[in-house]
C-alpha positions as CSV (number, residue, x, y, z in Angstrom):
1,M,72.0,211.1,156.3
2,S,71.2,208.2,154.3
3,D,73.7,206.4,152.1
4,N,72.1,205.8,148.6
5,H,75.2,204.0,147.4
6,H,74.1,200.5,146.8
7,A,76.9,197.9,145.9
8,S,74.7,196.2,143.2
9,G,74.7,199.2,141.0
10,H,78.4,199.3,140.6
11,D,79.1,195.8,140.3
12,A,77.4,195.6,136.9
13,H,80.0,197.9,135.6
14,A,83.1,196.1,137.2
15,A,85.1,193.7,135.4
16,P,84.1,190.0,135.8
17,T,86.1,188.1,138.3
18,H,87.1,184.7,137.5
19,S,87.9,182.2,140.4
20,V,91.2,180.8,140.5
21,F,89.8,177.1,139.8
22,R,88.4,178.6,136.4
23,K,91.8,180.1,135.6
24,V,93.7,177.0,136.3
25,L,91.1,174.9,134.4
26,N,91.5,177.3,131.1
27,L,95.2,177.0,131.4
28,A,94.9,173.1,131.7
29,V,92.7,173.0,128.8
30,L,95.0,175.2,126.6
31,L,98.2,173.2,127.5
32,V,96.8,169.7,127.6
33,L,94.5,169.8,124.6
34,P,97.3,170.3,122.0
35,V,99.4,167.5,123.6
36,I,96.4,165.1,123.4
37,V,95.7,165.8,119.8
38,V,99.2,165.5,118.8
39,G,99.3,162.2,120.8
40,V,96.3,160.8,119.0
41,L,97.6,161.7,115.5
42,V,100.9,160.0,116.4
43,G,99.0,157.0,117.7
44,Y,97.1,156.8,114.4
45,Y,100.0,157.0,112.1
46,K,102.1,154.5,114.0
47,S,99.0,152.1,113.9
48,Q,99.0,152.0,110.2
49,D,101.0,149.4,108.6
50,G,104.4,148.5,110.3
51,A,106.1,148.2,106.9
52,P,107.7,151.2,105.5
53,K,105.6,153.2,103.0
54,A,106.9,153.6,99.5
55,S,107.8,157.3,100.0
56,M,110.3,156.3,102.8
57,S,112.1,153.8,100.4
58,E,115.6,154.3,99.9
59,E,115.3,155.5,96.4
60,A,112.6,157.9,97.2
61,V,114.4,159.7,100.1
62,M,117.5,160.1,97.9
63,A,115.3,161.6,95.0
64,R,114.0,164.0,97.6
65,I,117.5,165.0,98.9
66,Q,119.2,165.2,95.7
67,K,121.4,168.3,94.9
68,V,119.5,171.0,93.0
69,G,122.3,173.5,92.5
70,K,126.0,174.2,92.8
71,L,127.3,177.3,94.7
72,Q,130.6,178.7,93.5
73,L,132.0,181.4,95.6
74,G,133.8,184.1,93.4
75,A,133.7,184.7,89.9
76,A,136.0,182.0,87.9
77,S,136.5,184.2,84.8
78,R,136.9,187.6,86.5
79,E,140.1,189.7,85.4
80,L,143.0,189.5,87.7
81,K,143.7,192.6,89.7
82,T,147.1,194.3,89.5
83,G,149.4,194.8,92.6
84,E,148.3,198.5,92.7
85,Q,144.7,197.5,92.5
86,V,145.1,195.0,95.4
87,Y,147.2,197.6,97.5
88,N,144.5,200.4,97.0
89,A,141.5,197.9,97.8
90,Q,143.1,196.1,100.7
91,C,146.4,197.4,102.1
92,T,146.3,201.3,102.2
93,T,144.4,201.5,105.4
94,C,147.6,200.5,107.1
95,H,150.6,201.1,104.7
96,A,149.7,204.5,103.6
97,A,149.7,205.8,107.2
98,G,152.2,203.1,108.8
99,L,149.4,202.1,111.3
100,V,150.0,199.4,113.9
101,G,153.7,198.9,112.8
102,A,153.0,198.4,109.2
103,P,156.0,199.8,106.9
104,K,154.7,203.0,105.1
105,F,154.4,202.5,101.3
106,G,157.5,203.8,99.7
107,D,159.7,204.0,102.9
108,S,162.8,202.2,101.9
109,A,164.3,202.4,105.3
110,A,161.5,200.2,106.8
111,W,161.3,197.8,103.7
112,G,164.9,197.3,103.3
113,P,165.0,194.6,106.2
114,R,161.9,192.9,105.0
115,V,163.1,193.0,101.2
116,K,166.1,191.1,102.4
117,T,163.9,188.1,103.6
118,G,162.8,187.7,99.9
119,Y,159.7,187.7,98.2
120,D,158.5,184.3,99.3
121,A,158.9,185.2,103.1
122,L,156.8,188.4,102.5
123,L,154.2,186.6,100.6
124,K,153.9,183.9,103.2
125,S,153.5,186.8,105.9
126,A,151.0,188.4,103.8
127,L,148.9,185.2,103.3
128,K,149.0,183.8,106.5
129,G,149.4,187.1,108.6
130,K,152.0,188.6,110.8
131,G,151.9,190.7,113.9
132,N,149.1,193.0,113.7
133,M,148.3,192.2,110.0
134,A,145.6,189.6,109.6
135,A,145.8,186.8,107.0
136,Q,145.0,187.8,103.3
137,G,144.7,184.3,101.9
138,G,141.3,183.4,101.0
139,A,139.8,186.9,101.4
140,A,138.6,188.9,98.5
141,F,141.5,188.4,96.3
142,S,143.5,185.3,95.2
143,D,146.9,184.5,96.3
144,H,148.4,185.5,92.9
145,E,146.7,189.0,93.4
146,I,148.1,189.3,96.8
147,G,151.4,188.4,95.5
148,R,151.2,191.1,93.1
149,A,150.5,193.5,95.8
150,V,153.4,192.3,97.5
151,V,155.6,192.9,94.9
152,Y,154.0,196.4,94.4
153,L,154.5,197.3,97.9
154,A,158.1,196.0,98.1
155,N,159.3,197.5,94.8
156,A,158.0,200.9,96.0
157,G,160.2,200.2,99.1
158,G,163.4,199.6,97.0
159,A,162.9,196.1,96.1
160,K,163.5,194.7,92.6
161,F,161.1,191.7,92.6
162,D,159.7,190.4,89.3
163,E,156.0,190.4,89.0
164,P,154.7,186.8,89.8
165,K,153.6,184.7,86.9
166,A,149.8,184.0,86.7
167,P,148.8,180.5,87.8
168,A,148.0,179.5,84.1
169,Q,151.3,180.7,82.8
170,A,153.2,179.1,85.9
171,A,151.9,175.6,85.1
172,S,152.6,176.0,81.2
173,A,156.1,177.0,82.1
174,G,156.7,174.3,84.3
175,K,155.7,171.6,81.7
């Protein structure tokens, strides 16, 4: 029996093999060539004039980095929310069901000791946080609106707190 299988016939269809040397050479060219190009460009620009260009003067730099706009968070002219609106948006999750130690809405037995501490203490707790309650100050509502929610919650629990005056009204009343 003769073997008609010739290696040369199959080698034509096989993928070309590259030597390790050729692979290393290709890798070196791909990594070194960009570094050389960048180095030549940097050398070229440094060899220009040693004096700063007009585009690098202090006035030109300041003109390029000037403010182009102003970002103001929150709408300055929006209508203040009532205590009930703030309660419904922010406080109901815990106070409606009494979760994680929060006094339930309208539960005078739970609110009684808290009401005795006074409005200012309750407002401070609401703004800065207390126990499991996170700080509400700086959130979606102003401190005044949080104060309204405190009055709404406390009054539902038996307090007789007056609605806090709006910031503009408080400033004019103090004059």
